[in-house]
C-alpha positions in Angstrom: 2.6 313.0 18.5 1.3 314.9 21.3 3.6 318.0 20.0 1.9 317.4 16.4 -1.6 316.8 17.9 -1.5 320.1 19.9 0.2 322.1 17.1 -2.4 321.0 14.6 -5.1 321.9 17.7 -3.8 325.4 17.7 -3.4 325.7 13.4 -7.4 324.0 12.7 -9.4 324.1 15.6 -11.2 327.5 16.3 -9.7 329.0 19.7 -11.8 330.7 22.3 -9.0 332.3 24.1 -5.1 333.3 23.5 -4.4 330.5 26.6 -6.1 327.6 25.9 -5.3 324.7 28.8 -3.8 322.6 26.2 -4.0 319.4 28.5 -4.9 316.7 26.2 -7.2 314.0 27.3 -6.7 310.1 26.2 -9.4 308.5 28.0 -11.9 309.2 31.3 -13.7 307.0 33.8 -15.8 308.1 37.2 -14.4 311.2 38.4 -11.2 311.1 36.3 -9.6 311.7 33.0 -5.9 310.8 31.8 -3.3 312.2 29.6 -1.4 310.0 27.2 1.1 309.7 29.5 -1.6 308.6 32.0 -1.5 311.2 34.9 -5.0 311.2 36.6 -6.3 314.4 36.8 -9.8 315.0 39.2 -12.4 316.5 37.5 -14.0 319.2 39.4 -15.5 320.8 36.6 -17.3 317.9 35.1 -17.2 319.9 31.8 -19.6 322.6 33.4 -21.7 320.5 35.2 -22.2 318.1 32.2 -20.5 314.7 33.5 -23.4 314.4 36.8 -23.1 310.2 36.3 -18.9 310.0 35.6 -17.3 309.6 32.6 -17.7 306.4 30.7 -20.5 305.8 32.5 -21.2 302.0 31.6 -25.1 302.4 31.5 -24.9 305.4 29.0 -22.0 303.9 26.4 -24.6 301.2 26.3 -27.7 303.5 25.5 -25.3 305.4 22.8 -24.2 302.1 21.2 -27.9 300.6 20.8 -29.3 303.6 19.8 -26.6 304.3 17.3 -27.2 300.7 15.6 -30.9 301.1 15.7 -30.9 304.8 13.8 -29.1 307.9 14.3 -30.8 311.2 12.5 -33.9 310.7 10.3 -36.0 313.7 9.5 -35.6 317.4 11.2 -37.5 317.4 14.6 -40.8 317.4 15.2 -41.8 315.7 12.1 -41.0 312.2 13.8 -42.3 309.6 16.3 -39.0 308.5 17.6 -39.1 306.6 20.9 -35.7 308.0 22.3 -37.3 311.5 22.1 -41.2 310.5 23.4 -39.7 308.2 26.2 -37.6 311.2 27.9 -39.8 313.8 27.3 -42.0 311.8 29.6 -39.9 310.8 32.2 -39.0 314.3 32.5 -42.4 315.4 32.7 -43.3 313.3 35.3 -40.6 314.9 37.2 -41.4 318.3 36.5 -44.0 320.3 38.5 -47.5 321.0 37.3 -48.2 322.6 34.6 -44.6 322.1 32.8 -45.3 318.5 30.6 -43.5 319.3 27.4 -40.2 319.6 26.5 -39.3 320.9 23.3 -35.7 319.3 22.6 -33.0 321.6 20.9 -29.0 321.3 20.8 -27.7 323.2 23.3 -28.1 325.6 26.3 -28.2 328.8 24.4 -30.5 327.5 22.4 -33.1 326.2 25.1 -32.8 330.0 26.0 -33.7 331.3 23.0 -36.0 328.9 22.1 -37.7 330.5 25.5 -37.4 334.0 24.6 -39.4 333.2 21.7 -42.0 331.4 23.4 -42.2 334.1 25.8 -42.3 336.9 23.4 -45.3 334.2 21.5 -47.5 334.2 24.5 -47.4 337.8 26.2 -47.1 339.6 23.1 -44.5 341.5 24.7 -41.0 342.6 23.9 -39.4 343.5 27.1 -37.1 341.0 28.4 -34.9 341.1 31.8 -32.2 339.6 33.0 -30.1 339.4 36.1 -26.5 341.1 36.2 -23.6 338.7 36.2 -26.1 336.1 34.2 -24.7 334.3 31.6 -27.2 332.2 29.2 -25.2 331.6 26.6 -23.2 333.0 23.7 -25.7 333.6 20.6 -26.8 337.1 20.0 -30.3 337.0 21.9 -28.8 335.4 24.8 -25.5 337.5 24.9 -27.7 340.3 24.9 -28.9 339.2 28.4 -25.6 339.2 30.3 -26.2 341.3 32.9 -24.2 344.5 33.0 -21.4 345.4 34.0 -19.4 342.4 33.7 -21.1 341.3 30.9 -20.3 344.7 28.5 -16.5 342.7 28.3 -18.0 340.1 26.0 -21.2 342.2 24.3 -19.5 345.5 23.4 -17.4 344.1 20.1 -20.8 342.2 18.4 -23.2 345.3 18.6 -26.0 345.7 18.3 -27.5 342.9 19.9 -30.7 342.3 20.6 -33.0 345.3 21.6 -35.5 345.9 24.8 -33.4 343.9 27.4 -32.9 345.2 31.1 -30.9 344.0 33.9 -31.8 343.6 37.2 -29.9 342.9 40.7 -30.3 338.7 41.4 -31.7 339.1 45.4 -32.9 342.9 45.4 -36.2 342.6 46.3 -36.4 346.8 45.7 -35.5 346.1 41.8 -38.3 343.8 41.2 -40.3 347.0 40.5 -38.5 347.1 37.1 -40.7 344.0 36.0 -44.3 346.2 34.6 -46.7 345.6 32.4 -44.0 345.9 29.1 -42.0 342.9 30.3 -42.4 339.2 28.4 -40.2 337.3 30.5 -37.8 337.4 33.2 -35.0 335.2 32.7 -32.8 334.1 36.0 -30.8 331.0 37.3 -32.4 329.5 40.5 -28.7 329.6 41.6 -26.2 332.0 39.8 -23.5 330.5 38.4 -21.0 332.0 36.7 -21.5 334.8 39.3 -19.1 332.5 41.4 -22.3 330.3 43.0 -25.0 333.0 44.5 -27.8 331.0 45.7 -30.9 333.2 46.4 -32.0 334.4 49.6 -34.9 333.3 51.4 -38.0 334.6 50.2 -36.6 336.2 47.1 -37.8 333.5 44.1 -41.5 333.6 45.8 -41.2 337.1 45.1 -39.9 337.3 42.1 -42.9 334.9 40.6 -45.1 337.1 42.7 -44.4 340.2 40.8 -44.5 338.1 37.6 -48.0 337.2 38.0 -48.8 340.7 39.2 -47.9 342.4 35.8 -48.7 339.2 33.6 -45.2 338.6 32.8 -43.7 335.0 32.3 -41.0 333.4 34.3 -38.2 331.6 32.8 -36.0 329.7 35.1 -32.1 329.0 33.3 -31.4 325.3 34.8 -29.2 324.5 32.6 -25.9 324.3 35.2 -28.5 323.8 37.8 -30.3 320.9 36.5 -30.2 317.0 36.6 -29.3 316.9 40.6 -26.5 319.4 40.7 -28.4 321.4 43.5 -29.8 318.0 45.7 -33.0 317.9 43.7 -33.5 316.4 40.5 -34.0 320.6 39.7 -33.2 323.6 41.8 -37.0 324.9 41.6 -37.8 322.2 43.4 -35.4 322.9 46.3 -36.4 326.0 46.3 -39.8 326.0 45.8 -41.0 327.9 42.5 -42.2 327.0 39.5 -41.7 329.0 36.6 -43.7 329.2 33.3 -40.7 328.1 31.2 -37.6 326.0 32.1 -34.3 325.8 30.5 -32.2 322.7 30.2 -29.2 321.1 28.9 -25.5 320.1 30.2 -26.2 316.8 32.4 -29.6 317.0 30.4 -28.0 314.5 27.6 -25.9 312.4 29.9 -22.8 313.7 28.2 -24.1 314.0 24.7 -24.8 317.4 23.0 -28.7 318.1 24.3 -30.9 321.0 25.7 -34.6 321.9 25.6 -37.2 324.1 27.1 -40.0 322.8 28.9 -43.7 324.2 29.5 -47.3 323.7 29.3 -48.9 322.2 26.3 -51.2 324.5 25.9 -48.1 327.0 25.6 -45.6 325.3 24.3 -48.4 324.7 21.5 -47.9 328.3 20.5 -44.5 327.4 18.5 -47.1 325.7 16.3 -49.4 328.1 15.0 -49.0 331.9 13.4 -46.8 331.3 12.2 -46.8 327.2 11.5 -43.1 326.4 12.1 -42.2 329.4 15.1 -39.3 327.6 15.8 -37.6 324.7 14.4 -34.2 322.7 14.5 -32.8 319.8 12.4 -30.6 318.3 14.9 -32.7 319.1 18.0 -33.8 316.0 20.3 -31.2 313.7 18.3 -31.9 309.6 19.0 -28.6 309.2 20.2 -28.4 312.2 22.5 -31.5 311.6 24.0 -31.2 308.0 24.5 -28.3 308.7 26.3 -30.0 311.5 28.6 -32.6 309.0 29.5 -30.2 306.7 30.6 -28.5 309.0 32.8 -31.5 310.0 34.1 -32.4 306.6 35.0 -28.7 305.9 36.8 -29.4 309.2 38.6 -32.5 307.5 40.0 -31.8 303.6 40.5 -28.9 305.1 41.9 -30.1 307.1 44.1 -27.5 310.0 43.5 -29.5 313.0 43.9 -30.2 312.0 47.7 -26.3 311.9 48.5 -25.6 315.6 46.8 -26.1 317.7 49.8 -23.9 315.6 51.7 -21.5 315.2 49.7 -21.2 319.4 49.0 -21.1 319.6 53.0 -18.3 317.4 53.2 -16.1 319.4 50.8 -17.3 322.6 52.6 -16.5 321.2 56.0 -13.1 320.0 54.6 -11.9 323.2 53.0 -13.6 326.2 55.0 -11.0 325.9 57.9 -8.1 326.6 55.5 -6.7 330.4 56.5 -6.6 331.1 52.6 -10.2 330.6 52.1 -12.6 333.4 53.2 -16.1 332.3 52.0 -17.4 329.0 50.4 -20.6 329.7 48.8 -22.5 326.2 47.7 -25.8 324.7 46.5 -25.8 321.0 46.5 -22.3 320.0 44.4 -21.8 323.3 43.4 -19.1 325.5 45.0 -16.9 328.0 44.8 -14.3 328.4 47.4 -13.5 332.1 47.5 -9.9 333.1 48.2 -10.3 336.8 47.6 -8.2 337.6 44.7 -8.0 337.0 41.4 -3.8 336.8 41.6 -4.5 334.1 44.4 -6.7 332.2 42.2 -4.8 332.2 39.0 -1.5 331.2 41.6 -4.0 328.3 42.6 -5.2 327.3 39.2 -1.2 326.6 38.1 -0.8 324.8 41.2 -3.6 322.5 40.6 -3.1 321.8 36.8 0.7 320.4 38.0 -1.2 318.4 40.9 -3.5 316.6 38.9 -6.7 318.7 39.8 -8.9 320.3 36.9 -10.9 322.9 38.5 -11.7 326.4 37.0 -13.2 330.0 37.9 -16.3 332.1 37.0 -17.0 333.8 34.0 -17.9 336.8 36.3 -16.1 335.8 39.6 -12.3 335.3 39.1 -11.5 335.6 42.8 -13.1 331.9 43.5 -12.4 328.4 42.4 -15.4 326.2 41.2 -15.5 322.7 42.5 -18.5 320.6 40.6 -17.5 316.9 40.1 -19.3 314.0 39.0 -22.3 313.7 41.3 -21.2 310.3 41.5 -18.1 311.1 43.3 -17.3 309.3 46.3 -16.6 310.2 50.2 -13.1 308.7 49.4 -12.5 310.6 46.1 -13.7 313.7 47.9 -11.6 313.7 50.7 -8.2 312.6 48.4 -9.5 315.9 46.2 -9.6 317.9 49.7 -6.1 316.7 50.4 -4.5 317.9 47.1 -6.0 321.1 47.6 -5.6 321.8 50.9 -1.5 320.8 49.8 -2.0 323.7 47.4 -3.5 326.2 49.8 -0.9 325.4 52.1 1.9 326.4 49.3 -0.3 329.9 48.4 -0.2 330.3 52.3 4.0 329.8 52.5 4.0 332.6 49.5 2.4 335.2 51.7 
């Protein structure tokens, strides 16, 4: 049956690469998923920072079941008063710093980015968008245009022309902030660059970026799609680094494992999408009530169990237990988002094969194929961290023996 299923997967499910992982998932629980044969895998990717409260979280499953029993889709987003949307938006607004108090729900991270770009253009009347090199904001035409050169060219060239009037600057470069001018509608940045291989901001950089945007009247957009909902040790990375944007994009863990995205701004700014023109941004399934119920349940779980407060300690434990291995060149980290640098893509891909054999699910980064990712569910225990490190070090030891 597994062979038939895999054959059908390759024939009828649209593929993203010539070499998918081809690991069949039978079930998932906590920080593990299991194959039909019962083989467990430590999930050290979390669906790319999605499953923050763990797989099969009972509170989230219950919320999904209960909301599905009440009602699912009724009308396009924004027309009906739906309790899951209202309660979740209210809860998120209470956690975001002022003046971010209005949330527009969409289906995914890339849609959140698209909505944020439109809102910035509508608010400023400008057209230029500035992104960061080695940034990833999604794969739709607008979001793809933001992939900063040079690495982004590999993805962009086959799909040109893309959105015009986009420029890229180097993250953490104070000098290049002068590129932001009175032509700039917005600058979009990840507070911690994810697909660049976990690159936190240097001290004072995000503050300088905020000041430059204010000086020229440009809006600052934070992409917290991967860093939001506790991943860096605060509910939002903006709180950790002390800078408030004009718009923030959320997704991944925002839906508690269900597909959900959103972008937040002040109510005054967000209301610009309702006039000139009316229906300036619309979506059919954005803010689906079942997804909002799941997201709210996940948020409540994070808060009630004080999960986020333990994230920094857990990330530091991973770093401490791995940093002394001779194959590890560097560890870059923000909370429980880590890049373990091996120094070469050959070593990294060799380790990936060992991980698959030994029961570790990890991954590399779009713009950094010399490091592997550690971003487990935030609920991972100290015992599970130590055991997963045991397996990782076993693989690194094998890599060392080949040297």
